C-alpha positions, 0 to 999 in steps of 0.5 A: 069413465063411469063408476061413481054412483053420485056426482063427481066433485073433484078429479086430478091427474097424478104428476108423474104416473098414468093415474087419476084420482076422483072423489064423489058424493057417493063417499068413495075415492077411485084410483084410475090407471090410464096407461093402456089408453095412453099407449094405445092413443099416442100421437102419430106423426105429431097428430093426436088420434081421435078417441071415442067414448066407447074406447075410453071405457075399456082402456081406463082401469079402476085400480082401487075403490076406497070407501073413504068418508062417512059423507060425501067427498068434496076434494081429493089430490095427489101429493106432488112427490110422495105416494099419498092421496089427500081427501076432504069430506062433508064429515069434516075430516081430512084423510091421507091415503098411502098407495102404490102402483100395485096396491 
C-alpha cells in the first residue's frame, strides 16, 4: 500500500471490520479498506493463495485521509468496540476521531 509522503510510524487492523488505520510523520491518518482484497484472496481448500504486491495496490482502497496534527503522528489505534480512532502527534496532542464505514 502506498500513499503516505513520509515514514509510517504506526498501523493497526480494526478488531472486527476490514479496515486498517495508519499514521505518518506526514501529519496524516489514512483509513484503508481491504475488504476487496480479502474477498479476492480468501483461502481455497485450506491454503492461502500468494498475493503479489501489484495486486494489493488495486485491492486496498483509501477511504479517508485526515490532516490530523500540526506535526508528525507517532501512534494511532482503533477503539476496541466503538467507531473511534485515537492519534498522538509530535504537537503534544491526543485526538479522537469518529468514523463510519461510509464516511
